All heavy atoms as a GROMACS GRO file, in nm:
protein
  602
    1MET      N    1  -0.690  -0.804  -1.577
    1MET     CA    2  -0.724  -0.679  -1.509
    1MET      C    3  -0.614  -0.631  -1.392
    1MET      O    4  -0.573  -0.724  -1.323
    1MET     CB    5  -0.861  -0.700  -1.445
    1MET     CG    6  -0.926  -0.584  -1.381
    1MET     SD    7  -0.964  -0.438  -1.475
    1MET     CE    8  -1.062  -0.506  -1.603
    2ALA      N    9  -0.578  -0.509  -1.388
    2ALA     CA   10  -0.487  -0.474  -1.293
    2ALA      C   11  -0.556  -0.368  -1.191
    2ALA      O   12  -0.666  -0.318  -1.215
    2ALA     CB   13  -0.375  -0.406  -1.356
    3TYR      N   14  -0.499  -0.365  -1.085
    3TYR     CA   15  -0.564  -0.279  -0.974
    3TYR      C   16  -0.457  -0.190  -0.906
    3TYR      O   17  -0.340  -0.221  -0.914
    3TYR     CB   18  -0.627  -0.367  -0.862
    3TYR     CG   19  -0.733  -0.449  -0.916
    3TYR    CD1   20  -0.705  -0.585  -0.963
    3TYR    CD2   21  -0.870  -0.420  -0.913
    3TYR    CE1   22  -0.811  -0.662  -1.011
    3TYR    CE2   23  -0.967  -0.491  -0.968
    3TYR     CZ   24  -0.935  -0.626  -1.006
    3TYR     OH   25  -1.043  -0.704  -1.062
    4LEU      N   26  -0.495  -0.078  -0.845
    4LEU     CA   27  -0.421  -0.006  -0.760
    4LEU      C   28  -0.467  -0.039  -0.616
    4LEU      O   29  -0.590  -0.039  -0.590
    4LEU     CB   30  -0.433   0.140  -0.778
    4LEU     CG   31  -0.368   0.209  -0.893
    4LEU    CD1   32  -0.414   0.347  -0.914
    4LEU    CD2   33  -0.212   0.198  -0.893
    5TYR      N   34  -0.383  -0.072  -0.527
    5TYR     CA   35  -0.407  -0.102  -0.383
    5TYR      C   36  -0.339   0.016  -0.306
    5TYR      O   37  -0.227   0.053  -0.324
    5TYR     CB   38  -0.339  -0.241  -0.346
    5TYR     CG   39  -0.393  -0.358  -0.418
    5TYR    CD1   40  -0.359  -0.382  -0.559
    5TYR    CD2   41  -0.489  -0.434  -0.354
    5TYR    CE1   42  -0.408  -0.494  -0.617
    5TYR    CE2   43  -0.541  -0.540  -0.417
    5TYR     CZ   44  -0.505  -0.579  -0.541
    5TYR     OH   45  -0.557  -0.688  -0.609
    6ARG      N   46  -0.431   0.052  -0.208
    6ARG     CA   47  -0.380   0.147  -0.103
    6ARG      C   48  -0.355   0.080   0.028
    6ARG      O   49  -0.478   0.029   0.079
    6ARG     CB   50  -0.468   0.276  -0.104
    6ARG     CG   51  -0.423   0.372   0.011
    6ARG     CD   52  -0.517   0.486   0.016
    6ARG     NE   53  -0.507   0.558   0.143
    6ARG     CZ   54  -0.589   0.652   0.198
    6ARG    NH1   55  -0.690   0.661   0.132
    6ARG    NH2   56  -0.546   0.704   0.293
    7PHE      N   57  -0.250   0.085   0.077
    7PHE     CA   58  -0.226   0.015   0.212
    7PHE      C   59  -0.188   0.117   0.306
    7PHE      O   60  -0.112   0.209   0.281
    7PHE     CB   61  -0.107  -0.079   0.201
    7PHE     CG   62  -0.129  -0.204   0.121
    7PHE    CD1   63  -0.090  -0.214  -0.008
    7PHE    CD2   64  -0.202  -0.307   0.162
    7PHE    CE1   65  -0.109  -0.332  -0.083
    7PHE    CE2   66  -0.225  -0.429   0.095
    7PHE     CZ   67  -0.182  -0.436  -0.036
    8ASP      N   68  -0.226   0.099   0.440
    8ASP     CA   69  -0.173   0.170   0.550
    8ASP      C   70  -0.084   0.066   0.621
    8ASP      O   71  -0.129  -0.044   0.660
    8ASP     CB   72  -0.296   0.216   0.649
    8ASP     CG   73  -0.371   0.336   0.596
    8ASP    OD1   74  -0.326   0.400   0.503
    8ASP    OD2   75  -0.475   0.347   0.660
    9VAL      N   76   0.045   0.113   0.631
    9VAL     CA   77   0.145   0.016   0.699
    9VAL      C   78   0.195   0.075   0.829
    9VAL      O   79   0.228   0.192   0.827
    9VAL     CB   80   0.249   0.002   0.609
    9VAL    CG1   81   0.342  -0.112   0.656
    9VAL    CG2   82   0.197  -0.063   0.472
   10THR      N   83   0.191   0.000   0.939
   10THR     CA   84   0.256   0.053   1.057
   10THR      C   85   0.390  -0.025   1.070
   10THR      O   86   0.388  -0.148   1.074
   10THR     CB   87   0.167   0.015   1.183
   10THR    OG1   88   0.047   0.078   1.161
   10THR    CG2   89   0.233   0.062   1.312
   11ILE      N   90   0.487   0.055   1.075
   11ILE     CA   91   0.631   0.000   1.102
   11ILE      C   92   0.687   0.070   1.216
   11ILE      O   93   0.676   0.198   1.226
   11ILE     CB   94   0.726   0.022   0.971
   11ILE    CG1   95   0.725   0.152   0.927
   11ILE    CG2   96   0.657  -0.077   0.857
   11ILE    CD1   97   0.826   0.187   0.804
   12GLU      N   98   0.755   0.001   1.296
   12GLU     CA   99   0.815   0.040   1.414
   12GLU      C  100   0.718   0.138   1.499
   12GLU      O  101   0.618   0.116   1.545
   12GLU     CB  102   0.945   0.100   1.388
   12GLU     CG  103   1.039  -0.017   1.344
   12GLU     CD  104   1.147   0.030   1.254
   12GLU    OE1  105   1.173   0.143   1.223
   12GLU    OE2  106   1.212  -0.066   1.194
   13ALA      N  107   0.755   0.271   1.487
   13ALA     CA  108   0.666   0.367   1.554
   13ALA      C  109   0.592   0.473   1.459
   13ALA      O  110   0.554   0.576   1.507
   13ALA     CB  111   0.751   0.442   1.656
   14LYS      N  112   0.569   0.438   1.338
   14LYS     CA  113   0.506   0.538   1.252
   14LYS      C  114   0.416   0.454   1.144
   14LYS      O  115   0.435   0.345   1.126
   14LYS     CB  116   0.605   0.619   1.179
   14LYS     CG  117   0.700   0.544   1.075
   14LYS     CD  118   0.800   0.654   1.016
   14LYS     CE  119   0.895   0.574   0.924
   14LYS     NZ  120   0.986   0.676   0.859
   15GLU      N  121   0.320   0.534   1.086
   15GLU     CA  122   0.232   0.490   0.983
   15GLU      C  123   0.273   0.539   0.854
   15GLU      O  124   0.308   0.658   0.852
   15GLU     CB  125   0.089   0.520   1.017
   15GLU     CG  126   0.030   0.434   1.110
   15GLU     CD  127  -0.128   0.453   1.127
   15GLU    OE1  128  -0.180   0.510   1.022
   15GLU    OE2  129  -0.175   0.435   1.222
   16ILE      N  130   0.279   0.461   0.750
   16ILE     CA  131   0.307   0.516   0.615
   16ILE      C  132   0.195   0.467   0.525
   16ILE      O  133   0.115   0.372   0.563
   16ILE     CB  134   0.430   0.467   0.558
   16ILE    CG1  135   0.438   0.312   0.563
   16ILE    CG2  136   0.552   0.508   0.649
   16ILE    CD1  137   0.554   0.240   0.495
   17VAL      N  138   0.179   0.517   0.416
   17VAL     CA  139   0.085   0.488   0.304
   17VAL      C  140   0.158   0.436   0.188
   17VAL      O  141   0.269   0.489   0.146
   17VAL     CB  142  -0.002   0.607   0.268
   17VAL    CG1  143  -0.092   0.572   0.150
   17VAL    CG2  144  -0.078   0.652   0.391
   18SER      N  145   0.119   0.315   0.133
   18SER     CA  146   0.188   0.259   0.020
   18SER      C  147   0.073   0.238  -0.093
   18SER      O  148  -0.030   0.199  -0.056
   18SER     CB  149   0.247   0.131   0.065
   18SER     OG  150   0.302   0.079  -0.064
   19VAL      N  151   0.117   0.276  -0.212
   19VAL     CA  152   0.012   0.244  -0.330
   19VAL      C  153   0.094   0.155  -0.414
   19VAL      O  154   0.204   0.174  -0.463
   19VAL     CB  155  -0.031   0.375  -0.417
   19VAL    CG1  156  -0.108   0.350  -0.521
   19VAL    CG2  157  -0.091   0.464  -0.302
   20ILE      N  158   0.023   0.032  -0.442
   20ILE     CA  159   0.076  -0.074  -0.522
   20ILE      C  160  -0.002  -0.107  -0.643
   20ILE      O  161  -0.126  -0.110  -0.641
   20ILE     CB  162   0.100  -0.198  -0.427
   20ILE    CG1  163   0.180  -0.163  -0.297
   20ILE    CG2  164   0.160  -0.321  -0.508
   20ILE    CD1  165   0.330  -0.150  -0.334
   21PHE      N  166   0.062  -0.128  -0.751
   21PHE     CA  167  -0.002  -0.172  -0.871
   21PHE      C  168   0.013  -0.327  -0.888
   21PHE      O  169   0.129  -0.382  -0.889
   21PHE     CB  170   0.068  -0.116  -1.003
   21PHE     CG  171   0.031  -0.170  -1.127
   21PHE    CD1  172  -0.087  -0.137  -1.191
   21PHE    CD2  173   0.108  -0.264  -1.185
   21PHE    CE1  174  -0.120  -0.202  -1.314
   21PHE    CE2  175   0.092  -0.317  -1.315
   21PHE     CZ  176  -0.029  -0.280  -1.374
   22ALA      N  177  -0.092  -0.395  -0.890
   22ALA     CA  178  -0.081  -0.559  -0.904
   22ALA      C  179  -0.202  -0.610  -0.975
   22ALA      O  180  -0.313  -0.549  -0.976
   22ALA     CB  181  -0.057  -0.605  -0.764
   23GLU      N  182  -0.190  -0.730  -1.011
   23GLU     CA  183  -0.300  -0.805  -1.087
   23GLU      C  184  -0.411  -0.875  -0.996
   23GLU      O  185  -0.508  -0.902  -1.023
   23GLU     CB  186  -0.229  -0.906  -1.178
   23GLU     CG  187  -0.149  -0.832  -1.276
   23GLU     CD  188  -0.174  -0.866  -1.421
   23GLU    OE1  189  -0.262  -0.957  -1.448
   23GLU    OE2  190  -0.131  -0.793  -1.520
   24ASN      N  191  -0.356  -0.895  -0.864
   24ASN     CA  192  -0.450  -0.965  -0.778
   24ASN      C  193  -0.398  -0.927  -0.621
   24ASN      O  194  -0.286  -0.874  -0.607
   24ASN     CB  195  -0.444  -1.116  -0.790
   24ASN     CG  196  -0.312  -1.180  -0.774
   24ASN    OD1  197  -0.251  -1.171  -0.696
   24ASN    ND2  198  -0.285  -1.262  -0.889
   25ASP      N  199  -0.484  -0.962  -0.518
   25ASP     CA  200  -0.455  -0.929  -0.388
   25ASP      C  201  -0.327  -1.000  -0.343
   25ASP      O  202  -0.245  -0.928  -0.278
   25ASP     CB  203  -0.564  -0.988  -0.296
   25ASP     CG  204  -0.700  -0.906  -0.319
   25ASP    OD1  205  -0.702  -0.809  -0.398
   25ASP    OD2  206  -0.800  -0.955  -0.263
   26GLU      N  207  -0.296  -1.133  -0.381
   26GLU     CA  208  -0.168  -1.192  -0.325
   26GLU      C  209  -0.043  -1.124  -0.390
   26GLU      O  210   0.043  -1.098  -0.308
   26GLU     CB  211  -0.172  -1.339  -0.376
   26GLU     CG  212  -0.053  -1.420  -0.338
   26GLU     CD  213  -0.058  -1.560  -0.375
   26GLU    OE1  214  -0.163  -1.611  -0.413
   26GLU    OE2  215   0.049  -1.636  -0.351
   27ALA      N  216  -0.046  -1.085  -0.513
   27ALA     CA  217   0.061  -1.017  -0.577
   27ALA      C  218   0.086  -0.880  -0.509
   27ALA      O  219   0.195  -0.837  -0.496
   27ALA     CB  220   0.049  -0.999  -0.726
   28ALA      N  221  -0.027  -0.814  -0.475
   28ALA     CA  222  -0.010  -0.677  -0.418
   28ALA      C  223   0.053  -0.688  -0.280
   28ALA      O  224   0.144  -0.613  -0.259
   28ALA     CB  225  -0.158  -0.620  -0.385
   29PHE      N  226   0.030  -0.791  -0.196
   29PHE     CA  227   0.087  -0.807  -0.052
   29PHE      C  228   0.227  -0.840  -0.086
   29PHE      O  229   0.319  -0.792  -0.016
   29PHE     CB  230   0.005  -0.904   0.029
   29PHE     CG  231  -0.097  -0.845   0.098
   29PHE    CD1  232  -0.240  -0.874   0.031
   29PHE    CD2  233  -0.106  -0.784   0.216
   29PHE    CE1  234  -0.350  -0.808   0.104
   29PHE    CE2  235  -0.209  -0.724   0.274
   29PHE     CZ  236  -0.335  -0.753   0.219
   30GLU      N  237   0.262  -0.930  -0.165
   30GLU     CA  238   0.394  -0.975  -0.195
   30GLU      C  239   0.483  -0.860  -0.250
   30GLU      O  240   0.598  -0.830  -0.200
   30GLU     CB  241   0.406  -1.085  -0.310
   30GLU     CG  242   0.353  -1.212  -0.251
   30GLU     CD  243   0.354  -1.316  -0.365
   30GLU    OE1  244   0.395  -1.295  -0.478
   30GLU    OE2  245   0.302  -1.423  -0.329
   31HIS      N  246   0.425  -0.764  -0.338
   31HIS     CA  247   0.507  -0.661  -0.400
   31HIS      C  248   0.517  -0.548  -0.288
   31HIS      O  249   0.624  -0.472  -0.288
   31HIS     CB  250   0.431  -0.606  -0.521
   31HIS     CG  251   0.522  -0.503  -0.580
   31HIS    ND1  252   0.641  -0.544  -0.647
   31HIS    CD2  253   0.511  -0.374  -0.610
   31HIS    CE1  254   0.692  -0.431  -0.706
   31HIS    NE2  255   0.620  -0.333  -0.686
   32LEU      N  256   0.413  -0.536  -0.197
   32LEU     CA  257   0.434  -0.444  -0.083
   32LEU      C  258   0.571  -0.481  -0.005
   32LEU      O  259   0.643  -0.390   0.031
   32LEU     CB  260   0.305  -0.438   0.007
   32LEU     CG  261   0.312  -0.361   0.128
   32LEU    CD1  262   0.335  -0.216   0.103
   32LEU    CD2  263   0.202  -0.392   0.216
   33ASP      N  264   0.583  -0.601   0.026
   33ASP     CA  265   0.699  -0.647   0.105
   33ASP      C  266   0.830  -0.597   0.013
   33ASP      O  267   0.927  -0.552   0.082
   33ASP     CB  268   0.704  -0.792   0.114
   33ASP     CG  269   0.604  -0.839   0.219
   33ASP    OD1  270   0.547  -0.750   0.302
   33ASP    OD2  271   0.561  -0.952   0.217
   34VAL      N  272   0.822  -0.625  -0.115
   34VAL     CA  273   0.938  -0.585  -0.193
   34VAL      C  274   0.975  -0.435  -0.180
   34VAL      O  275   1.075  -0.390  -0.170
   34VAL     CB  276   0.925  -0.631  -0.338
   34VAL    CG1  277   1.029  -0.576  -0.436
   34VAL    CG2  278   0.921  -0.788  -0.342
   35GLU      N  279   0.867  -0.365  -0.196
   35GLU     CA  280   0.882  -0.218  -0.206
   35GLU      C  281   0.928  -0.147  -0.063
   35GLU      O  282   1.016  -0.059  -0.061
   35GLU     CB  283   0.754  -0.144  -0.253
   35GLU     CG  284   0.716  -0.162  -0.387
   35GLU     CD  285   0.816  -0.110  -0.488
   35GLU    OE1  286   0.884  -0.005  -0.445
   35GLU    OE2  287   0.851  -0.170  -0.589
   36LEU      N  288   0.881  -0.217   0.044
   36LEU     CA  289   0.923  -0.185   0.171
   36LEU      C  290   1.069  -0.205   0.192
   36LEU      O  291   1.156  -0.120   0.238
   36LEU     CB  292   0.844  -0.241   0.279
   36LEU     CG  293   0.700  -0.189   0.295
   36LEU    CD1  294   0.629  -0.285   0.386
   36LEU    CD2  295   0.701  -0.055   0.345
   37GLU      N  296   1.119  -0.320   0.145
   37GLU     CA  297   1.247  -0.352   0.159
   37GLU      C  298   1.345  -0.282   0.078
   37GLU      O  299   1.454  -0.218   0.122
   37GLU     CB  300   1.279  -0.511   0.124
   37GLU     CG  301   1.411  -0.550   0.160
   37GLU     CD  302   1.424  -0.707   0.140
   37GLU    OE1  303   1.323  -0.777   0.130
   37GLU    OE2  304   1.539  -0.741   0.121
   38LYS      N  305   1.301  -0.238  -0.048
   38LYS     CA  306   1.380  -0.152  -0.139
   38LYS      C  307   1.377   0.000  -0.072
   38LYS      O  308   1.495   0.048  -0.078
   38LYS     CB  309   1.316  -0.149  -0.274
   38LYS     CG  310   1.342  -0.270  -0.356
   38LYS     CD  311   1.292  -0.260  -0.504
   38LYS     CE  312   1.197  -0.161  -0.532
   38LYS     NZ  313   1.139  -0.177  -0.680
   39PHE      N  314   1.280   0.037  -0.024
   39PHE     CA  315   1.285   0.187   0.027
   39PHE      C  316   1.366   0.195   0.150
   39PHE      O  317   1.433   0.289   0.171
   39PHE     CB  318   1.126   0.226   0.059
   39PHE     CG  319   1.122   0.359   0.098
   39PHE    CD1  320   1.109   0.467  -0.004
   39PHE    CD2  321   1.125   0.408   0.236
   39PHE    CE1  322   1.101   0.600   0.022
   39PHE    CE2  323   1.107   0.545   0.264
   39PHE     CZ  324   1.100   0.644   0.168
   40TYR      N  325   1.352   0.109   0.246
   40TYR     CA  326   1.425   0.114   0.369
   40TYR      C  327   1.561   0.042   0.367
   40TYR      O  328   1.640   0.037   0.470
   40TYR     CB  329   1.350   0.052   0.478
   40TYR     CG  330   1.217   0.156   0.514
   40TYR    CD1  331   1.105   0.121   0.475
   40TYR    CD2  332   1.253   0.271   0.586
   40TYR    CE1  333   0.986   0.202   0.495
   40TYR    CE2  334   1.132   0.357   0.596
   40TYR     CZ  335   1.017   0.330   0.551
   40TYR     OH  336   0.906   0.414   0.581
   41LEU      N  337   1.596  -0.021   0.247
   41LEU     CA  338   1.727  -0.098   0.230
   41LEU      C  339   1.740  -0.216   0.321
   41LEU      O  340   1.839  -0.286   0.310
   41LEU     CB  341   1.839  -0.008   0.258
   41LEU     CG  342   1.852   0.121   0.178
   41LEU    CD1  343   1.968   0.221   0.212
   41LEU    CD2  344   1.851   0.095   0.014
   42LYS      N  345   1.636  -0.250   0.398
   42LYS     CA  346   1.638  -0.380   0.470
   42LYS      C  347   1.481  -0.382   0.503
   42LYS      O  348   1.410  -0.298   0.501
   42LYS     CB  349   1.712  -0.390   0.591
   42LYS     CG  350   1.680  -0.290   0.700
   42LYS     CD  351   1.768  -0.307   0.823
   42LYS     CE  352   1.710  -0.223   0.931
   42LYS     NZ  353   1.733  -0.277   1.060
   43GLU      N  354   1.442  -0.508   0.528
   43GLU     CA  355   1.297  -0.537   0.564
   43GLU      C  356   1.270  -0.474   0.698
   43GLU      O  357   1.333  -0.512   0.803
   43GLU     CB  358   1.268  -0.685   0.569
   43GLU     CG  359   1.128  -0.715   0.570
   43GLU     CD  360   1.089  -0.862   0.543
   43GLU    OE1  361   1.178  -0.930   0.525
   43GLU    OE2  362   0.975  -0.903   0.564
   44PRO      N  363   1.173  -0.370   0.708
   44PRO     CA  364   1.151  -0.312   0.833
   44PRO      C  365   1.051  -0.402   0.914
   44PRO      O  366   1.008  -0.500   0.866
   44PRO     CB  367   1.067  -0.192   0.788
   44PRO     CG  368   1.011  -0.222   0.657
   44PRO     CD  369   1.105  -0.305   0.590
   45ASP      N  370   1.057  -0.367   1.056
   45ASP     CA  371   0.967  -0.448   1.135
   45ASP      C  372   0.822  -0.390   1.118
   45ASP      O  373   0.778  -0.290   1.183
   45ASP     CB  374   1.019  -0.408   1.280
   45ASP     CG  375   0.931  -0.495   1.380
   45ASP    OD1  376   0.874  -0.594   1.343
   45ASP    OD2  377   0.934  -0.450   1.507
   46VAL      N  378   0.744  -0.472   1.046
   46VAL     CA  379   0.606  -0.430   1.012
   46VAL      C  380   0.531  -0.488   1.126
   46VAL      O  381   0.526  -0.605   1.166
   46VAL     CB  382   0.560  -0.492   0.890
   46VAL    CG1  383   0.420  -0.461   0.849
   46VAL    CG2  384   0.649  -0.436   0.761
   47LYS      N  385   0.440  -0.390   1.183
   47LYS     CA  386   0.360  -0.430   1.289
   47LYS      C  387   0.214  -0.460   1.242
   47LYS      O  388   0.153  -0.549   1.292
   47LYS     CB  389   0.342  -0.311   1.391
   47LYS     CG  390   0.477  -0.267   1.449
   47LYS     CD  391   0.533  -0.377   1.546
   47LYS     CE  392   0.667  -0.328   1.610
   47LYS     NZ  393   0.741  -0.419   1.680
   48GLU      N  394   0.171  -0.378   1.134
   48GLU     CA  395   0.025  -0.402   1.081
   48GLU      C  396   0.021  -0.359   0.945
   48GLU      O  397   0.087  -0.256   0.909
   48GLU     CB  398  -0.067  -0.318   1.177
   48GLU     CG  399  -0.210  -0.343   1.135
   48GLU     CD  400  -0.301  -0.269   1.237
   48GLU    OE1  401  -0.268  -0.154   1.265
   48GLU    OE2  402  -0.407  -0.323   1.265
   49VAL      N  403  -0.053  -0.425   0.867
   49VAL     CA  404  -0.081  -0.395   0.732
   49VAL      C  405  -0.232  -0.382   0.711
   49VAL      O  406  -0.306  -0.494   0.740
   49VAL     CB  407  -0.030  -0.481   0.627
   49VAL    CG1  408  -0.053  -0.438   0.479
   49VAL    CG2  409   0.141  -0.479   0.635
   50ILE      N  410  -0.288  -0.283   0.668
   50ILE     CA  411  -0.433  -0.259   0.642
   50ILE      C  412  -0.459  -0.242   0.491
   50ILE      O  413  -0.396  -0.128   0.442
   50ILE     CB  414  -0.491  -0.153   0.730
   50ILE    CG1  415  -0.483  -0.196   0.877
   50ILE    CG2  416  -0.641  -0.147   0.691
   50ILE    CD1  417  -0.520  -0.070   0.965
   51LEU      N  418  -0.531  -0.316   0.416
   51LEU     CA  419  -0.571  -0.280   0.285
   51LEU      C  420  -0.687  -0.188   0.294
   51LEU      O  421  -0.794  -0.220   0.336
   51LEU     CB  422  -0.609  -0.406   0.210
   51LEU     CG  423  -0.666  -0.391   0.071
   51LEU    CD1  424  -0.559  -0.310  -0.012
   51LEU    CD2  425  -0.706  -0.515   0.014
   52ARG      N  426  -0.655  -0.055   0.270
   52ARG     CA  427  -0.753   0.057   0.274
   52ARG      C  428  -0.841   0.061   0.159
   52ARG      O  429  -0.960   0.082   0.170
   52ARG     CB  430  -0.685   0.188   0.312
   52ARG     CG  431  -0.764   0.306   0.328
   52ARG     CD  432  -0.840   0.300   0.468
   52ARG     NE  433  -0.744   0.287   0.577
   52ARG     CZ  434  -0.783   0.238   0.684
   52ARG    NH1  435  -0.907   0.175   0.711
   52ARG    NH2  436  -0.703   0.233   0.783
   53GLU      N  437  -0.788   0.048   0.029
   53GLU     CA  438  -0.863   0.057  -0.083
   53GLU      C  439  -0.811  -0.033  -0.192
   53GLU      O  440  -0.679  -0.051  -0.196
   53GLU     CB  441  -0.870   0.197  -0.154
   53GLU     CG  442  -0.934   0.304  -0.061
   53GLU     CD  443  -0.949   0.441  -0.110
   53GLU    OE1  444  -1.010   0.458  -0.214
   53GLU    OE2  445  -0.856   0.521  -0.079
   54LYS      N  446  -0.895  -0.069  -0.291
   54LYS     CA  447  -0.855  -0.138  -0.404
   54LYS      C  448  -0.940  -0.084  -0.519
   54LYS      O  449  -1.072  -0.086  -0.515
   54LYS     CB  450  -0.892  -0.291  -0.384
   54LYS     CG  451  -0.865  -0.380  -0.506
   54LYS     CD  452  -0.910  -0.528  -0.478
   54LYS     CE  453  -0.891  -0.612  -0.607
   54LYS     NZ  454  -0.930  -0.747  -0.567
   55LYS      N  455  -0.876  -0.043  -0.621
   55LYS     CA  456  -0.945   0.024  -0.731
   55LYS      C  457  -0.899  -0.034  -0.865
   55LYS      O  458  -0.788  -0.059  -0.886
   55LYS     CB  459  -0.921   0.179  -0.745
   55LYS     CG  460  -0.974   0.252  -0.640
   55LYS     CD  461  -0.958   0.403  -0.661
   55LYS     CE  462  -1.029   0.476  -0.549
   55LYS     NZ  463  -1.002   0.614  -0.563
   56ARG      N  464  -0.997  -0.068  -0.952
   56ARG     CA  465  -0.970  -0.120  -1.085
   56ARG      C  466  -0.884  -0.012  -1.155
   56ARG      O  467  -0.921   0.102  -1.157
   56ARG     CB  468  -1.097  -0.162  -1.157
   56ARG     CG  469  -1.068  -0.232  -1.285
   56ARG     CD  470  -1.198  -0.275  -1.350
   56ARG     NE  471  -1.262  -0.363  -1.241
   56ARG     CZ  472  -1.392  -0.398  -1.254
   56ARG    NH1  473  -1.461  -0.365  -1.349
   56ARG    NH2  474  -1.449  -0.480  -1.158
   57LEU      N  475  -0.780  -0.057  -1.222
   57LEU     CA  476  -0.708   0.044  -1.299
   57LEU      C  477  -0.752   0.063  -1.444
   57LEU      O  478  -0.788  -0.023  -1.512
   57LEU     CB  479  -0.559  -0.010  -1.309
   57LEU     CG  480  -0.456   0.083  -1.352
   57LEU    CD1  481  -0.452   0.218  -1.265
   57LEU    CD2  482  -0.322   0.023  -1.368
   58GLY      N  483  -0.761   0.194  -1.467
   58GLY     CA  484  -0.810   0.237  -1.606
   58GLY      C  485  -0.790   0.386  -1.606
   58GLY      O  486  -0.719   0.429  -1.540
   59LYS      N  487  -0.844   0.439  -1.730
   59LYS     CA  488  -0.812   0.574  -1.757
   59LYS      C  489  -0.890   0.649  -1.636
   59LYS      O  490  -0.973   0.638  -1.603
   59LYS     CB  491  -0.885   0.621  -1.876
   59LYS     CG  492  -0.811   0.556  -1.996
   59LYS     CD  493  -0.896   0.602  -2.124
   59LYS     CE  494  -0.843   0.530  -2.247
   59LYS     NZ  495  -0.902   0.574  -2.369
   60LYS      N  496  -0.846   0.753  -1.571
   60LYS     CA  497  -0.915   0.822  -1.466
   60LYS      C  498  -0.919   0.752  -1.333
   60LYS      O  499  -1.025   0.759  -1.271
   60LYS     CB  500  -1.057   0.868  -1.514
   60LYS     CG  501  -1.050   0.949  -1.638
   60LYS     CD  502  -1.187   1.005  -1.669
   60LYS     CE  503  -1.186   1.079  -1.797
   60LYS     NZ  504  -1.300   1.139  -1.842
   61SER      N  505  -0.813   0.678  -1.305
   61SER     CA  506  -0.811   0.618  -1.167
   61SER      C  507  -0.716   0.697  -1.085
   61SER      O  508  -0.602   0.753  -1.122
   61SER     CB  509  -0.755   0.486  -1.179
   61SER     OG  510  -0.842   0.392  -1.257
   62GLY      N  511  -0.739   0.700  -0.952
   62GLY     CA  512  -0.655   0.779  -0.872
   62GLY      C  513  -0.690   0.764  -0.714
   62GLY      O  514  -0.787   0.715  -0.682
   63TYR      N  515  -0.611   0.822  -0.625
   63TYR     CA  516  -0.619   0.836  -0.491
   63TYR      C  517  -0.593   0.971  -0.448
   63TYR      O  518  -0.508   1.037  -0.497
   63TYR     CB  519  -0.522   0.741  -0.414
   63TYR     CG  520  -0.557   0.600  -0.426
   63TYR    CD1  521  -0.479   0.520  -0.505
   63TYR    CD2  522  -0.660   0.544  -0.347
   63TYR    CE1  523  -0.494   0.382  -0.523
   63TYR    CE2  524  -0.679   0.404  -0.365
   63TYR     CZ  525  -0.609   0.324  -0.448
   63TYR     OH  526  -0.624   0.197  -0.443
   64ILE      N  527  -0.660   1.003  -0.343
   64ILE     CA  528  -0.642   1.137  -0.271
   64ILE      C  529  -0.573   1.082  -0.139
   64ILE      O  530  -0.618   1.002  -0.062
   64ILE     CB  531  -0.764   1.213  -0.244
   64ILE    CG1  532  -0.843   1.252  -0.359
   64ILE    CG2  533  -0.734   1.332  -0.153
   64ILE    CD1  534  -0.766   1.334  -0.459
   65LEU      N  535  -0.466   1.135  -0.107
   65LEU     CA  536  -0.370   1.094   0.013
   65LEU      C  537  -0.378   1.212   0.112
   65LEU      O  538  -0.283   1.303   0.087
   65LEU     CB  539  -0.238   1.038  -0.026
   65LEU     CG  540  -0.234   0.931  -0.115
   65LEU    CD1  541  -0.089   0.900  -0.135
   65LEU    CD2  542  -0.307   0.804  -0.055
   66ASP      N  543  -0.466   1.230   0.209
   66ASP     CA  544  -0.474   1.332   0.308
   66ASP      C  545  -0.433   1.273   0.442
   66ASP      O  546  -0.492   1.181   0.503
   66ASP     CB  547  -0.613   1.384   0.317
   66ASP     CG  548  -0.623   1.506   0.403
   66ASP    OD1  549  -0.526   1.533   0.491
   66ASP    OD2  550  -0.733   1.559   0.413
   67PRO      N  551  -0.316   1.317   0.493
   67PRO     CA  552  -0.260   1.254   0.624
   67PRO      C  553  -0.360   1.280   0.732
   67PRO      O  554  -0.351   1.205   0.829
   67PRO     CB  555  -0.128   1.327   0.641
   67PRO     CG  556  -0.116   1.440   0.547
   67PRO     CD  557  -0.218   1.414   0.444
   68GLU      N  558  -0.436   1.382   0.723
   68GLU     CA  559  -0.530   1.404   0.835
   68GLU      C  560  -0.658   1.324   0.817
   68GLU      O  561  -0.728   1.299   0.930
   68GLU     CB  562  -0.582   1.551   0.840
   68GLU     CG  563  -0.455   1.652   0.844
   68GLU     CD  564  -0.400   1.644   0.980
   68GLU    OE1  565  -0.472   1.629   1.078
   68GLU    OE2  566  -0.273   1.655   0.990
   69GLU      N  567  -0.686   1.268   0.713
   69GLU     CA  568  -0.809   1.184   0.696
   69GLU      C  569  -0.785   1.051   0.675
   69GLU      O  570  -0.704   1.009   0.585
   69GLU     CB  571  -0.899   1.242   0.572
   69GLU     CG  572  -1.006   1.173   0.531
   69GLU     CD  573  -1.112   1.169   0.637
   69GLU    OE1  574  -1.130   1.279   0.692
   69GLU    OE2  575  -1.168   1.068   0.686
   70LYS      N  576  -0.834   0.961   0.758
   70LYS     CA  577  -0.806   0.810   0.758
   70LYS      C  578  -0.908   0.743   0.672
   70LYS      O  579  -0.892   0.626   0.649
   70LYS     CB  580  -0.807   0.762   0.897
   70LYS     CG  581  -0.677   0.794   0.978
   70LYS     CD  582  -0.555   0.737   0.913
   70LYS     CE  583  -0.442   0.775   1.009
   70LYS     NZ  584  -0.325   0.733   0.927
   71GLY      N  585  -1.016   0.800   0.626
   71GLY     CA  586  -1.110   0.737   0.536
   71GLY      C  587  -1.192   0.634   0.605
   71GLY      O  588  -1.233   0.541   0.550
   72TRP      N  589  -1.216   0.649   0.742
   72TRP     CA  590  -1.301   0.541   0.811
   72TRP      C  591  -1.435   0.575   0.768
   72TRP      O  592  -1.529   0.558   0.806
   72TRP     CB  593  -1.278   0.560   0.964
   72TRP     CG  594  -1.129   0.561   1.008
   72TRP    CD1  595  -1.050   0.672   1.038
   72TRP    CD2  596  -1.054   0.447   1.015
   72TRP    NE1  597  -0.929   0.631   1.062
   72TRP    CE2  598  -0.923   0.501   1.059
   72TRP    CE3  599  -1.056   0.309   0.990
   72TRP    CZ2  600  -0.807   0.421   1.088
   72TRP    CZ3  601  -0.961   0.239   1.022
   72TRP    CH2  602  -0.832   0.284   1.064
   0.00000   0.00000   0.00000
């Protein structure tokens, strides 16, 4: 079974949203590190990582990413 993970990541002085496809929680956190390093060309100074959502992947899976809404 595979999942989509939505993370809120605080790096240096800003927040970003990351969506990761993985088979389990441990793999999702590991792959998040890989994607951050690839995107920024070096490992950024990560201050905080929050797992915001985890959804089972299937037909009709998705996320709404609204920068104004934190989903609290």
